N, C-alpha and C positions, 0 to 999 in steps of 0.2 A: 620772554625767552625761557625755555626749559632746558637748561644746560645738561643736567643729569640724563634727561631722556635721550639726548643725542648719542649717548653710549648704550644705555639700557634697552632702547628700542631695537637694537640689533638682535637681542636675544628673544624677541617676541616671535620671530619666525620659527615654525616647527622644525625647520631644517637648519637652524643656525649653526649647529656643530659642523655639518658638511660644508656650509657656506664659508665658515671660518677656515676650515681645512683647505678647501679648494682656492679660496682667496689668498691664503698664505702661500700655497704652492705657486700661484700666479705671481705673487710678489717676489718670489725667488728668481724669476726670469729677469736678467739684467735689462735695465732701461725700459724695455717694452712692457714688462709685467705690471708696473705701477700705472702706466697709461691705460692698460686693459682693465685693471682693477677699478680705476676711476670711471671708465666707460660703463662698467656694470652698475656701479652705484648711481651714476647719472641716469641710466636707464630706469633704475628702480624709483628714484625720487622725482624725475621730471617726465618720464615717458609713459605714465599711466594715470588714469582718473581716480583709481582707488588709492587713497593715501594711507591706508592702514598698514602698519609695519608687519602685522601678522601675515599679510599676503605679499610681502616683498618678494620679487622674483628671485629664484635660486640661481646661483652662479652656474653657468653652463659653458663648458669649454668648447662646445660646438658653435657657440656664438662669439668666439674669440675675435674674429675679424670685425664683427659688428661693434663689439665693445671697444676695439682699438680705434675704429672710425669715430666713435662718439667721445672718446677720451682725448683724442689728439688735439682738438681745438683749444680746450682750456689749458692743455699742457703747453702748446706753442705760445699762447697769450701770456702764460706765467713766465715762460723762459725769456721771451723777448722783453717783456716789461721789467722783469727782475734784473736782467743784464743792463738795461738802460738806466733804471733807477740806481742800481748798484754802482755804475760808473759815476753818476752824478754825486751820489753820497760819498764815495771814496774821494772824489776830487775836493769835496767840501770838508771832510773830516780829516784827511791826511795832514793838512797844516796843523790842526789841533793836536794830532798825535805826535808830530815832530816837536811842537812846543812843549808837550808833556815830557817827552824824553829828555829834552835839553834842560828843562826845569828840574828834573829829578837828579841830574848829575851835580856833583860838587858837594857843597856844604850841607849841614843839617837843615838850615833854613830853606835851601833850595829843594831839599827832599820833601819838606812840608808843602811847599808850593807845588811840587810835582804831584804829591798825593791829592791835593785839592784839584789840580787840573785833571787828574785821572778820574775823579768823581764827576767832574763836569763832562768829560768825554764819554763816560758810561751813560750819563743822563742823555747826552746827545744821541748815542747809539739806540737807547730805548725809544726816543722820540722818532728817530728815523725808522726803526722797525715798526712802530705803530703806524707811521705814515704810509709805509710800503704796504702793510696789511690792509689799510683803509682803501688804498688805490686799487690793489689787486682784487679785492672782494667783488666789487661791481663788474670789473672786467671779466673775471672768471665766471661769474654768474651769468653774464650776458653771452659769453662764448659757449657755455654749456647749453643754454636755452635755444640760441639761434643756430648752433652748430656751424658757426662761421667765424673766421679770423677777423675779417674787416669789420663786421657788424659789432664785434666786441668793443671796438674803440669809438663808441658813441658818447662823446664827451658831455653833451647836455644831460644824458642819462646818468653818467658817472657823477657829475656835479650834483644833480638832484638826489641821487642815492646817498651820497656822502653827507649832504646837508641834513637829510632826514634821519640817517642811521649811524653816524660816525661813533657815537657813544657805544651803541650795541656792538658795532664791529670791533672796537678796541677791547671791550670786555670779553667778547667771544674769542678773540685771538689769545688773550691772556689765559682764558679757561683751557683752550686747546693746547697751549704750551705746557701748562701744568699737567693736563691729562695725558699728553704725549710722553712727558718725562716719566710719569707713573706707569703707564702701560708699557713703554719701552723697557723700563727697569724690571717690571715683572716678566717681560718677554726674555730678557737676558738671563734671568734666574732659571728659566726653563731651557737649559742646555744652549743658551744663546740664540738658537734658531727660532725661539718663540717670538723674537722681535719682529719677524716677518708676519706672524699672525696678529701681533699687536698693530701692525701697519693697517690691516683691514679695519680694525676698530677705529683707528685714528682718522682714516679717510672717511669712514661712515659718519663719524661724529662731525667732521668739518662740513660735509655736504648737507647733513641734517641741519646744522646751524645755518648754512647758507639759505636753505629753504625757509627756516623760521624768520631769518632777516628779511627775505623777500616778501613774505606774507605781511610782516609788520610794515614794511615799506609801502605795500599796496593799501593797507588799512589807513595809512597817513596821507593818502592822496597821490601816491606815486604812479607813474604811467606803467602799465604792464608791458612786459617784453613778449613779442611773438614767439611761440614755441615751435621749433622746427618739426615738420612731419617726419624727419629722419629719426626722431627719438621714439617713434611709435612702431612697435612690432606689428600692430594691427590697426587698421583704419578706425577712427572713432565712429560710433553709430550715427547714422544719418538722422538729422532732425526731422520730426514728424511734419508732414505737410498740412 
């Protein structure tokens, strides 16, 4: 895994400044903008045979509808899965939170117990966050490649992907969290509006990491996911007879 390249590769495009500007403007659009932004990045990473970031397709507002169509499926998969997992996790962690609050009240000894329970609860939150990231990654990856909601929930694929790649997923998620905090912080310094342009780099980094994870998964014997023809702006060249 090349974590640093997931950010620096964005700047290899000759028009990275304009892409960052247009992508940031797109991110300003409530709700829809981030879906479109993801659709553009999905197109660049999965919809072409040339993997060189120097030739990454430029953001084009005339392709707004196409980007929206390509970004909607991973968005819906993320939304539904996050809601379902969030409800389950809240149901499991809520009792621990109540116990922590009760233990914190009263005497000094109870406060010490409450502090200890708080540390346990934070550890549980970390485990839950890592588990959600692990589950979401293969689902989002498959939704992006197949451009289909139902096909994303291929549980044998999810199980196989997690078995082979769970360590790399956790490390990638931690890297993205730290990188997001740094980039968002720098964006806030630039009149606060810079955070929207930081979003472009954060999304680029995450999809870049997803592609790295997928390649490693294939190199370890994982089954490839069929790529939807909807991701291609042009039909691939016909094989010679």
